[in-house]
Legacy VTK file of the C-alpha trace (Angstrom):
# vtk DataFile Version 3.0
C-alpha trace
ASCII
DATASET POLYDATA
POINTS 42 float
-1.673 154.124 -89.964
0.872 154.893 -87.243
3.368 157.721 -87.705
6.823 156.335 -86.923
8.352 159.752 -86.363
8.542 160.797 -82.716
6.773 163.925 -81.561
7.948 166.337 -78.895
6.250 168.913 -76.709
8.008 171.932 -75.269
6.749 173.872 -72.270
8.317 177.226 -71.489
7.658 178.742 -68.081
8.555 182.388 -67.677
7.534 183.632 -64.263
7.633 187.394 -63.833
8.843 187.965 -67.397
8.435 191.575 -68.452
8.615 190.605 -72.135
9.372 187.625 -74.347
12.357 187.893 -76.662
10.948 185.861 -79.549
14.196 186.087 -81.521
16.082 184.496 -78.627
13.359 181.864 -78.248
13.715 181.065 -81.950
17.468 180.637 -81.637
17.044 178.310 -78.672
14.325 176.231 -80.310
16.340 175.925 -83.514
19.344 174.680 -81.540
17.140 172.224 -79.644
15.620 170.925 -82.894
19.107 170.448 -84.324
20.179 168.433 -81.265
17.029 166.297 -81.388
17.644 165.580 -85.077
21.216 164.477 -84.360
20.200 162.162 -81.518
17.223 160.775 -83.441
19.338 159.888 -86.462
21.504 157.403 -84.556
LINES 1 43
42 0 1 2 3 4 5 6 7 8 9 10 11 12 13 14 15 16 17 18 19 20 21 22 23 24 25 26 27 28 29 30 31 32 33 34 35 36 37 38 39 40 41
């Protein structure tokens, strides 16, 4: 059985980052997922 839904991979590179703001990452990933859903639905 083949899954007809597309899959996506996300790579985040953060050179010299002192810390990771996971809340900000979550906001960005949520926005990206929303955009992918809109484009995929057409």
